[in-house]
C-alpha positions as CSV (number, residue, x, y, z in Angstrom):
1,M,-12.4,25.0,14.6
2,K,-11.9,28.1,13.5
3,H,-8.6,30.1,13.5
4,P,-8.2,33.7,13.6
5,I,-7.5,35.2,10.6
6,G,-3.5,35.5,9.6
7,S,-2.7,32.7,11.4
8,T,-2.3,28.8,9.9
9,P,-4.5,25.6,10.7
10,P,-2.5,23.1,12.5
11,A,-0.5,20.9,10.3
12,Q,-2.0,17.5,9.1
13,V,-0.7,14.6,10.5
14,R,-0.9,11.6,8.5
15,P,-0.8,7.9,9.7
16,P,2.1,6.1,9.0
17,R,2.3,4.0,5.4
18,T,1.5,0.4,5.9
19,A,1.4,-0.7,2.3
20,Y,2.7,0.7,-1.0
21,S,1.0,-0.5,-4.4
22,L,2.6,-2.3,-7.4
23,D,3.5,1.4,-8.8
24,E,5.3,2.4,-6.3
25,T,7.1,-0.8,-5.4
26,A,8.7,-0.7,-8.8
27,A,9.5,2.7,-8.8
28,T,11.2,2.1,-5.0
29,L,13.0,-0.7,-6.8
30,G,14.1,0.7,-9.9
31,V,11.8,-1.5,-12.1
32,T,9.1,-2.0,-14.3
33,Y,5.4,-2.7,-13.2
34,E,5.7,-5.8,-15.0
35,Q,9.2,-7.0,-13.2
36,A,7.3,-6.1,-9.5
37,R,4.3,-8.3,-10.2
38,A,6.7,-11.3,-11.5
39,M,8.3,-10.7,-8.2
40,V,5.2,-10.7,-6.3
41,H,4.0,-13.9,-8.2
42,R,7.5,-15.7,-7.7
43,G,7.2,-15.3,-3.8
44,E,10.5,-13.0,-4.0
45,I,8.1,-10.3,-2.3
46,R,5.4,-10.5,0.1
47,S,1.9,-9.2,-0.7
48,I,-1.4,-8.6,0.3
49,R,-4.1,-9.0,-2.3
50,S,-7.2,-6.8,-1.8
51,G,-9.6,-6.9,-4.1
52,R,-8.2,-6.8,-7.9
53,Y,-5.5,-4.9,-5.9
54,I,-2.1,-6.3,-5.0
55,R,-0.1,-3.8,-1.8
56,I,3.3,-4.9,-0.2
57,P,3.3,-4.3,3.1
58,V,6.0,-1.9,4.0
59,G,7.7,-4.5,6.2
60,A,7.8,-7.2,3.4
61,L,9.7,-4.2,1.2
62,A,11.6,-3.5,3.8
63,D,12.8,-7.1,4.3
64,Y,13.6,-7.6,0.3
65,L,15.7,-4.5,0.5
66,G,17.7,-5.8,3.4
67,M,16.3,-2.3,5.8
68,S,14.3,-1.9,9.0
69,R,11.5,0.3,8.2
70,S,12.7,3.4,9.6
71,E,16.1,3.3,7.2
72,L,13.4,2.3,4.3
73,A,11.2,5.5,5.1
74,D,14.6,7.7,5.1
75,H,15.3,6.3,1.8
76,L,11.9,7.2,0.5
77,A,11.6,10.3,2.3
78,A,14.9,11.5,0.6
79,A,14.1,10.1,-3.0
80,T,10.4,11.8,-3.1
81,A,12.5,15.2,-1.7
82,A,14.8,15.3,-4.6
């Protein structure tokens, strides 16, 4: 759809996140990649393996941190805005 000159297209709406990578999880927890991987291996954090990738569902990270999903989303939004 074309937009008139001078107008801005509507903002793109991104679907909500369903999972995080180990790198993102480690950054959120303030630990190293290796520490996050060990936590997953020990079963402290639930994970999903997709081929060679390990993903941490949003709910699993929220459970580990003792937060609701919305609290986690607010926490991550504040962290990325800073």
